[in-house]
N, C-alpha and C positions, 0 to 999 in steps of 0.2 A: 347372324345371330338371331333366336326367335325371342321372345318375351311371352311369360303367360301370367297374367295376374289373377292369384285365384281370391276369389271372394266366399267364404264360409258362411253357411246359411242355415237356422235351424228348421224350415219351412221350404221346401223348395218350390210348391206349388206358390206360395204367395211370392216369393222370390221372383218366379220366372213372370207373373203377371208384372210386378215392379221394376224390373229390368228392359222388359219389354217394352213400357213405358220410358223408361230412363233412355235406351236405345232407338226409340220409335220402330221397332221392328222384333219380331222372334228371333231366337238365338238364330244364327248362322251356321252352328253345327252341333250336333249332339253326338257325343262320344260316350256311350256307355251312362254313367249317372251327372256327367260334366255337358252343361250347358254353355257354349263358347261363341262371344260377341267379337269379330273382328273389328279392331279399332286403328287398325295400321296396316302395312304392308305383311309385317312380319309380327304384329301385337296383338294379344288378344285378352280379354277380360274374362275368365272362367268361373261360371256361379256350381255350385257343388254342397249337398248337403250332409256329406258321409261323415260317419259318427269320428272318425280320425282325424277332422278338422274343428271338432268341437270347441277345442279350447281354443282355438284363435276367433270364434265369433266375435264380430263387433270391431277387431282389430285391425282389419287392412285398410289401406291407405292407396289411392291412385288417384293421380290428376291428368287430367285429359285435355287437349288443348282442341280450342273449337273456334268456327271463323264467325257465329254471330249468336254470342252469347244470350241477349236478347231473345232473339226464337227459340232458343232451347229451353230457356226459363219460363217464356209463354206457354210453350209445350207442356211442361212439367205441371206448370200452376195448372192447368186446365184438364189437368187430368188427377188432381189432388195430390202432388209430391211437393212439399215444402223445401224451403234451401235456408241457410243463413246469410245474413245479409251478403250483398256483393261490396265487394274491396276494390278499390284501386288503387295498386303500387305506385310509387315515385317513379318507374319507369315506364307507366302508360296501363299495365298489362290490369285487364280486369279478372278479378276471382271469386268463386263462390265454392262453398262445401255444401255436397248435397249427401244426408245420411240414409243410406237402405233400412228396410225395417229392422234390421238385426246390429245395426250403428256402423256398418260400414263404411268410409269416408272415399266417396268418389267426387273429386272436385273437378270444376270446368276452369278453365284459362282461356282468356281472349287476349293474344296479344294486340297492341295499339297497330292503327292503320298505317304502314309506311309513308 
């Protein structure tokens, strides 16, 4: 099974710059008007500014597992991307929410060291 998480955006040029910083690279694929970042073997985050998605602006939510949350947050901060406070859950998972320019939520989660 494949997963495509759609991030509807209002300004594609602005969003592409933001997502390139967030992921640390340009889109892995561009298919028509859709820009895709591969985040797992069969998992993609898709950025699209098509009018048909306009009603969903700012409503997308996805959580991505990372291995070094502090490194990712430092890279985002160095590029002017802010985030909510980092939370640590009772099970040791560290979690933080990052909002794109349209308010879509891209959360980052790091499992505790085993």
